[in-house]
C-alpha positions, 0 to 999 in steps of 0.5 A: 499499500502506497501512502498517498502524497500530502498534496492528495492526503485528506484528513479527518479529525475524529472526536470521541467520548468514552465515559462509565455507564450510569449505574457503574461505580465512578471512583475518580468522580467520587473523588472529585466530587468529595474534593469540591464538597471539601472546598465548600461546594456542597450543591453538587450531587454527582461528577462523572469523569470521562476521556476524549479522545482525538484522532487524525486520520486519513479520510476513507469510505470505511472510517465509520466502521473502523472508528466502531470497531476501535471504540468497541475493541480497543478504546473503551471497556464495553462492560463499564464504559460507553462510547460516542463518536461526537464529530467527524471533521475534515481538516486542512492540515496535519497536526503537529506530532507529539 
């Protein structure tokens, strides 16, 4: 498989949100809630912690099915987490690598 040149490469920025399922204990959320209560913020009832995942990937006809597979098999634990592909947006430039 030959990679496309930068001139013809069409990129998408994908944003995925992974959260602890409702009804499942969220120890991080409980710790943050307690810390906020300790700071005097006593009108809060619940805090849930999740993760935001951003992926830059070449656009393709199979992108959505690939993302679903990644979310289900790698990016989330389906027993305790849910995921949502929030957006798939075209981008005009490749992000700087880490």
